[in-house]
C-alpha positions in Angstrom: 0.0 0.0 0.0 1.3 3.5 -0.9 -0.7 6.3 0.7 -0.7 10.0 -0.3 -3.1 11.8 2.0 -6.5 10.2 1.7 -5.6 8.5 -1.6 -3.8 5.2 -1.9 -2.7 2.6 -4.4 -2.4 -1.0 -3.4 -1.7 -4.5 -4.8 -4.0 -7.4 -3.7 -3.2 -11.1 -4.3 -5.8 -13.8 -4.1 -7.2 -17.0 -5.7 -10.4 -17.3 -7.7 -11.9 -20.7 -7.3 -14.7 -22.2 -9.4 -15.9 -25.8 -9.4 -12.5 -27.3 -8.5 -10.4 -25.0 -10.7 -8.4 -22.0 -9.4 -6.6 -19.0 -10.8 -4.1 -16.9 -8.9 -4.8 -13.2 -9.3 -2.8 -10.1 -8.7 -4.8 -6.8 -8.8 -3.5 -3.3 -8.8 -6.0 -0.9 -7.4 -6.5 2.6 -6.0 -8.9 4.3 -3.7 -9.5 6.7 -0.9 -9.5 6.2 2.9 -10.5 8.8 5.5 -12.1 8.9 9.0 -15.6 8.4 7.4 -15.3 5.9 4.6 -13.1 3.7 2.4 -13.6 3.2 -1.4 -11.3 1.1 -3.6 -11.4 -0.4 -7.1 -9.3 -2.6 -9.3 -9.7 -4.4 -12.6 -8.1 -7.5 -14.1 -8.3 -9.6 -17.2 -9.0 -13.4 -17.0 -9.1 -16.1 -19.6 -12.2 -18.1 -18.5 -10.7 -21.3 -20.1 -8.5 -21.4 -17.0 -11.7 -22.1 -15.0 -12.9 -24.7 -17.4 -15.4 -22.4 -19.1 -15.7 -21.2 -22.7 -17.5 -18.2 -24.2 -20.8 -19.0 -25.8 -21.1 -18.8 -29.6 -24.3 -18.1 -31.3 -24.6 -18.2 -35.1 -22.4 -15.3 -36.3 -21.8 -13.8 -32.8 -18.6 -14.8 -31.2 -17.7 -13.8 -27.7 -14.1 -13.8 -26.4 -12.7 -16.2 -23.8 -10.8 -13.4 -22.1 -13.0 -11.1 -20.1 -12.4 -7.9 -18.0 -13.5 -7.9 -14.4 -13.9 -4.8 -12.3 -14.0 -4.9 -8.5 -15.2 -2.2 -6.2 -15.3 -2.0 -2.4 -17.1 0.7 -0.3 -17.4 0.9 3.4 -18.4 3.4 6.1 -17.3 3.9 9.7 -20.1 2.9 12.1 -20.5 5.2 15.1 
């Protein structure tokens, strides 16, 4: 975590598990943290084939196996 006043950048590491498969993820995110609330967001790309999935294909429409995922966290201090 690198903090500059109320703003910060951070790296989070974790594992996404789905039906016996798993993918190690590293997310670079940013956010704000003060005495009242915290907000953070990050995004990553994942190839769903790593989870045993494949994109659906309908006639002439082809979807990609690599998808973008955005994650947001918001919280407030409880008095």
